[in-house]
C-alpha positions in Angstrom: -2.1 -11.7 28.7 1.0 -9.9 28.4 2.0 -8.0 24.9 5.2 -7.8 25.2 7.5 -7.9 22.3 10.7 -9.3 22.7 13.2 -8.1 19.7 15.5 -10.9 20.9 13.7 -13.9 19.3 14.0 -15.0 16.0 12.0 -12.8 13.5 9.6 -15.8 12.4 8.5 -16.1 15.9 8.4 -12.5 16.6 5.9 -12.5 13.2 3.6 -14.9 15.1 3.4 -13.0 18.1 2.3 -9.6 16.2 -0.1 -11.7 14.1 -1.1 -12.3 17.1 -2.2 -8.8 18.9 -5.6 -7.9 17.0 -5.1 -4.6 15.3 -7.8 -4.3 13.2 -7.4 -0.7 11.3 -9.2 1.6 14.4 -8.0 -1.0 16.6 -4.3 -0.6 17.1 -3.4 0.9 20.3 -2.8 -2.4 21.9 0.1 -3.4 19.3 1.1 0.2 19.5 1.6 0.2 22.7 4.1 -2.7 22.7 5.9 -1.5 19.6 6.3 1.8 21.6 7.6 0.1 24.3 9.7 -2.4 22.9 11.5 0.4 20.8 12.0 2.8 24.0 14.0 0.0 25.5 17.0 0.1 23.1 18.8 3.2 24.3 20.4 4.2 20.7 17.1 5.4 19.1 14.6 8.5 19.4 11.3 7.5 19.6 7.9 9.8 18.7 4.1 8.7 18.9 1.2 10.4 17.5 -1.9 9.1 17.9 -1.1 4.9 17.1 2.0 5.6 14.5 5.2 5.1 16.8 8.2 6.5 14.9 12.1 5.3 16.1 15.1 7.1 14.7 19.0 6.9 15.0 20.9 9.9 15.4 24.0 9.6 14.6 25.3 11.8 12.0 25.4 9.9 9.3 25.9 11.7 5.7 22.5 10.1 4.5 19.2 8.5 6.2 16.8 6.5 5.2 13.5 5.5 6.3 11.7 2.2 7.0 7.9 2.0 7.3 4.9 -0.6 7.3 1.4 0.0 8.9 0.8 -2.4 12.1 -2.9 -3.3 11.3 -4.6 -5.5 9.4 -8.4 -6.0 7.3 -10.7 -7.8 9.6 -10.5 -11.0 11.8 -11.5 -13.8 9.3 -11.4 -16.8 11.7 -8.3 -16.7 11.1 -6.5 -16.2 14.1 -4.2 -17.2 16.6 -1.9 -17.6 14.2 -0.5 -20.9 13.4 2.6 -22.7 11.3 2.5 -25.7 9.3 5.8 -26.3 7.9 7.3 -23.3 6.8 4.0 -21.1 6.5 3.3 -19.2 9.3 -0.8 -18.4 8.6 -2.6 -15.6 10.2 -4.3 -12.3 9.7 -1.8 -10.3 8.5 0.8 -12.2 7.8 1.9 -11.6 4.8 0.4 -8.2 4.5 1.9 -6.8 6.1 3.2 -8.2 9.9 6.7 -9.9 9.1 7.7 -7.0 7.3 7.1 -5.2 10.6 8.5 -7.7 12.6 11.6 -7.3 10.1 11.7 -3.4 10.8 11.6 -4.3 14.8 14.6 -6.8 14.3 16.6 -4.0 12.4 16.0 -1.2 15.2 16.9 -3.7 17.5 19.7 -5.4 16.6 21.8 -2.1 14.8 22.7 0.2 16.8 25.5 2.0 14.1 24.2 1.1 11.3 25.6 2.6 8.1 23.1 5.1 7.4 20.9 7.1 10.1 17.8 4.9 10.1 14.1 5.9 10.5 11.7 3.7 11.5 7.9 4.2 10.9 5.3 2.2 12.4 1.7 3.2 12.0 -1.8 2.8 11.7 -5.2 2.7 9.3 -3.6 1.9 6.1 -6.4 -0.9 5.2 -9.4 1.8 5.4 -10.3 5.2 4.2 -6.9 7.3 3.1 -8.1 9.7 5.1 -7.4 8.5 8.0 -3.8 6.6 6.5 -1.4 7.4 9.7 1.5 7.9 7.4 -0.7 10.9 5.8 -1.3 11.8 9.5 2.7 12.2 10.0 2.9 13.6 6.8 1.1 16.6 8.1 1.5 17.2 11.3 5.4 15.5 11.6 6.8 16.2 8.1 9.9 16.3 9.3 10.0 13.3 11.5 9.9 11.1 7.5 12.6 13.2 5.9 15.1 11.0 4.0 17.0 10.6 1.0 15.7 7.4 0.7 12.2 4.9 1.8 11.7 1.6 1.7 7.8 0.7 2.1 7.7 -3.1 3.3 4.7 -3.5 1.9 4.5 -7.1 0.6 6.1 -7.9 -2.5 7.3 -11.7 -2.2 10.7 -11.2 -1.6 11.1 -8.7 -4.9 11.9 -5.2 -4.6 8.5 -3.1 -7.0 9.3 0.5 -7.9 6.8 2.9 -7.3 3.6 2.8 -7.6 0.4 3.2 -10.4 -2.0 6.2 -9.6 -5.7 5.4 -8.9 -9.0 7.6 -9.5 -12.3 6.7 -10.2 -15.2 8.3 -11.8 -18.5 8.4 -12.5 -20.1 7.9 -16.5 -23.8 8.8 -16.3 -26.2 8.9 -18.8 -29.7 10.2 -18.8 -33.4 9.6 -19.8 -36.5 9.6 -19.1 -39.0 8.0 -16.8 -41.7 6.3 -18.3 -44.0 3.4 -16.9 -42.8 0.0 -18.5 -46.2 -1.0 -20.2 -45.7 2.3 -22.3 -41.9 1.8 -22.7 -42.0 4.1 -25.8 -42.9 7.0 -24.3 -39.4 6.9 -22.5 -36.2 7.2 -22.5 -34.3 4.6 -21.0 -31.0 5.9 -19.2 -29.7 1.8 -18.7 -29.7 1.4 -22.4 -27.8 4.3 -22.9 -25.3 3.3 -20.8 -24.6 0.5 -23.8 -21.9 2.7 -25.2 -20.2 3.3 -22.2 -19.3 -0.7 -21.5 -18.3 -1.0 -25.4 -15.8 1.8 -24.8 -14.4 0.2 -22.1 -14.8 -3.4 -23.5 -12.5 -1.7 -26.5 -10.5 0.1 -24.4 -6.5 -0.9 -24.8 -4.6 -0.3 -21.7 -0.4 1.1 -22.0 2.2 -0.5 -21.2 5.0 2.4 -20.2 8.0 2.0 -19.5 8.6 4.2 -16.3 12.6 4.3 -15.4 13.5 1.4 -16.8 10.0 -0.5 -15.5 7.1 -1.4 -17.4 3.7 -0.5 -15.9 0.4 -2.0 -17.2 -2.6 0.4 -17.4 -6.3 -0.3 -16.5 -9.8 1.0 -17.1 -12.4 -0.8 -16.1 -15.8 -0.7 -15.1 -16.3 -1.7 -11.0 -19.6 -0.8 -10.8 -23.0 0.1 -12.4 -26.1 1.3 -10.4 -29.6 2.2 -12.4 -33.5 1.9 -12.0 -36.5 3.0 -10.5 -38.9 -0.1 -9.6 -39.7 -3.3 -11.5 -42.6 -0.7 -13.8 -40.5 2.0 -14.2 -38.4 3.3 -17.3 -35.1 4.5 -15.6 -34.0 8.1 -16.0 -30.7 8.1 -14.6 -27.9 5.5 -14.7 -24.3 5.6 -13.5 -21.1 3.3 -14.6 -18.3 3.7 -12.1 -14.6 3.1 -13.6 -11.2 2.6 -11.8 -8.2 3.6 -13.6 -4.9 2.4 -12.8 -2.4 4.9 -14.2 1.7 4.9 -14.6 3.1 7.2 -12.5 4.6 8.9 -16.2 1.1 10.7 -15.8 0.2 12.8 -13.3 -3.8 12.2 -11.6 -4.4 15.6 -13.3 -3.3 14.0 -16.7 -4.9 11.0 -15.7 -8.2 12.7 -15.3 -7.9 14.2 -19.2 -6.9 11.3 -20.1 -10.7 9.5 -18.7 -12.5 13.0 -19.8 -10.9 11.9 -23.7 -12.0 8.5 -23.5 -15.7 9.4 -22.8 -16.1 11.8 -24.6 -19.5 13.6 -24.9 -20.8 11.7 -21.8 -21.3 13.1 -18.5 -18.3 12.5 -16.4 -17.3 13.2 -12.7 -14.3 12.5 -10.4 -15.1 10.9 -7.2 -11.8 10.3 -5.9 -7.6 10.0 -7.1 -4.5 9.7 -5.5 -1.6 10.3 -7.5 1.3 7.2 -8.7 4.9 7.5 -7.6 7.9 7.1 -9.8 10.4 4.3 -9.0 13.0 6.3 -7.7 16.1 3.6 -8.7 18.2 5.9 -9.9 19.3 7.7 -6.5 22.5 6.7 -5.3 20.8 4.9 -2.3 18.4 3.1 -4.2 21.5 1.7 -6.4 23.0 0.3 -3.1 19.9 -0.7 -1.9 19.1 -2.8 -5.2 23.2 -4.0 -4.9 22.8 -5.1 -1.4 19.0 -6.9 -2.2 19.9 -8.5 -6.0 16.9 -9.6 -7.9 15.4 -8.1 -10.8 13.1 -4.7 -9.8 9.6 -4.5 -11.1 6.5 -2.3 -11.4 4.6 -2.0 -8.9 0.8 -2.6 -10.0 -1.3 -0.7 -7.5 -1.0 2.1 -5.4 0.7 2.2 -2.2 2.0 4.7 0.4 5.3 5.3 -1.5 2.9 7.6 -3.6 3.0 10.1 -0.1 7.2 9.5 0.5 7.2 10.7 -3.3 4.8 13.6 -2.5 7.5 14.1 0.2 9.8 14.6 -2.4 11.7 11.1 -0.7 12.3 8.4 -3.2 10.5 4.9 -2.2 10.0 1.6 -3.3 8.2 -1.7 -1.5 10.1 -4.3 -0.3 8.8 -7.4 1.8 8.7 -10.8 2.9 4.6 -11.2 2.8 3.5 -12.5 -0.8 0.4 -9.7 -2.1 -1.3 -12.4 -3.8 -2.5 -13.9 -0.4 -3.5 -10.3 1.5 -7.2 -10.5 2.6 -7.7 -13.8 2.4 -9.0 -15.8 4.7 -6.2 -18.4 4.2 -3.1 -15.7 4.5 0.1 -17.2 5.2 3.8 -15.8 4.7 7.1 -18.4 4.2 9.5 -18.4 7.8 12.3 -19.0 5.0 11.8 -15.3 3.4 11.1 -13.4 6.5 13.8 -14.8 7.3 15.7 -14.0 3.9 14.1 -10.2 3.9 15.9 -9.9 7.5 19.7 -10.7 6.3 19.2 -8.8 2.9 18.2 -5.4 5.0 20.5 -6.5 7.4 23.4 -6.5 4.9 22.4 -3.5 3.3 22.4 -1.1 6.5 25.6 -3.4 7.9 28.2 -4.6 5.8 29.3 -6.7 8.8 26.1 -9.1 8.2 26.4 -9.6 4.7 
């Protein structure tokens, strides 16, 4: 079956076509090839490729450049392909997260030969898996010049609302130690699992911050996400590890967030296993203000981590905006509203070319 993409068709139909091309993380080549072929057919775009990431851009010499980015991979298929339409809803793996957004970006790339701002379109791989394999991260290392701009829109599912910035995230292991003994003579040992009770009490009593950053309220969270301990059914354990996840607002650096976790668990053994910086909303930039005016609605904070953090690290203010519902991401019954896809396309067209308003 041909995987050619017809960028002249309705954006909902294009979404369905893209959904039906399987592109589980690490296996995006077929879809990446189709995206590249469709974009290279557009004479107003310069197209480059790095692995399974495709970057296309206008070169009109405009005073501003914006970046529109979306990942083409999905989580594993869960008996939810091929796609199907029921009323206004398109069902299938990746419909919400985030092939609807990818379809909108492709439609913009085809329709706007002379946008009011120069535009860079980025379609990248491996967003849904280990961060070191993230295609946008790879581009930022191999070709940072491909990602330069005054403002970026990451077409993550936001249910058609602008979500500014993103939370940072870190994981830490809180370890308690004891002394092994036979459980028949437990008094001869020290139970490390029992010693973890104060860690859980700290977490239960923890009051999360609700800081306002650049006018948006973020809701932090510090939670246990795993616990391990035990040797055998007749052994008093000598070690217990509670893994905690801290989702922190963008008024904190990763280092400040780590310091906070150390303070919360003062006196315990703390080891940080991973972390990613937050990103400020970036809504005060003039280009962002023009985007807000064109798209409309009331911006809200992004409660989660997204690749806007990578753009922020490159000095490019960025927001999340896409037609999918984030609450449906990764679900077996994932779907997207066809009306919301079309509405997103209209609003983005109006932003980049006032003649479409």
